[in-house]
N, C-alpha and C positions, 0 to 999 in steps of 0.2 A: 790101906783104903782098900777099899773092897769095891770091885766091878763087877755088876751081872751082866751078861750077853746072852742075846740068842740069836742064832744066824748070823754071827760075827756083830749085831749090834749093839751098843751100851744101850740097857736099858733102866739101869740104877747104879748109882755109886752113893757108897757111905764112907765116909772120910773121919777116922779118928779126931775127936777135939778133947781137949782137956778136961771138959763136963764130963766125957765119958768115964775117964779115971781108968786106972790100973791097964792090964793089958786088952787092946782089941785086936779079935773078938775073945772074951775073956772064957770063953765056952766051945769045946768041939762042937762043929757045926756039919751041918744035913742038910742034904734036900726033900723037900716033901711038897707033895701037890696035891691038888684037891679039887675038884669042880662043882663048885657049889652055885645056888641061886641067892644073890644077894640084891638081887632086882627091886627088892621092897626098900633099901635102905641106901646103897654103894652105888647105886646110879643117879646123880645128881637130883636124891630124895624121892626116886620110884622112876624116872620118868621115861629108863628105856627098863621095858618088861623080858622077861625070858619067852621065846616061842618055841615052846615044845614040840612042833612039828618037827623040828630039826633036831631029834632027840635021835637015838640016844648019843652022849657027848663022850667024846673021846680023846684023851691027852696020848699024846704018844713023844719018848723023849730018844734020843740015839744020837751015837757020839759025844756023848758027856767028858766033857776034857777041865779037870779043876787042875788050877796053875797054885802054887804056893808054900810057903813054910812048915812042916808036919810041926808041931809042937808035942812036948812030953808034957802031959796034964801033971805028973807028978813035981816034976822041978820047974816048967813053965820055959826052959832055954830051947832054943830054935835050933831045932833040926839041919836047917840049911848049912849048904856051904857058904863062904862070904860072899862068892859072887851071886848067888841066887839071893843072901838078902841083901842085898846092894840093888839087887832088880827088883825084887817085890816092893821095898822100903818107897823107891823113888817113882814106880809107875803112876803114870799120868793118865788123861786122856787127851788126844792132841785135840787142837779147834775141832776139824770137820768131824771127828767120834761124837764131840759135845756138841755139835750143830745135829747130828745124826739123832741122836738120844733124845733132844729136845724137840723134834719135828715127831719121830717114833711115840711120844709118850702124849704130846698134843693131839694125836691121831687115835692113838689107841686106848690112853688111859682116860677111865672116866672117875677113879675111884682110888685116892691114895691115904691107908692110914697114917701115915706121917703127917697129915694134915689134916685128921676128922680132931677136930677139937673136943667134938660132942661125945665123942665113943672113946 
């Protein structure tokens, strides 16, 4: 499972399923962020337009921490020690964290590509 956090608040969880097949994730991961205007299609059918009087828009990332087990892409074996592998295979969110994530998403998320059946 992969859990994404911002300021210690879980915002997204991806859980491996049989349907995904193979190793998960199957490719090396990286972080890429952009600021873009999705107001014509990604905000409840264009209901929320970007107000450009607040530009320029700036994103800042600090104290980025990644936890997990490194994998050698040539042999796909875990590079974790057994204790780390057990930790990352068993990691889950607490009930409080799950509630916090759901509250955050209801308040701040207006679009999710996971639920966009049209695009």
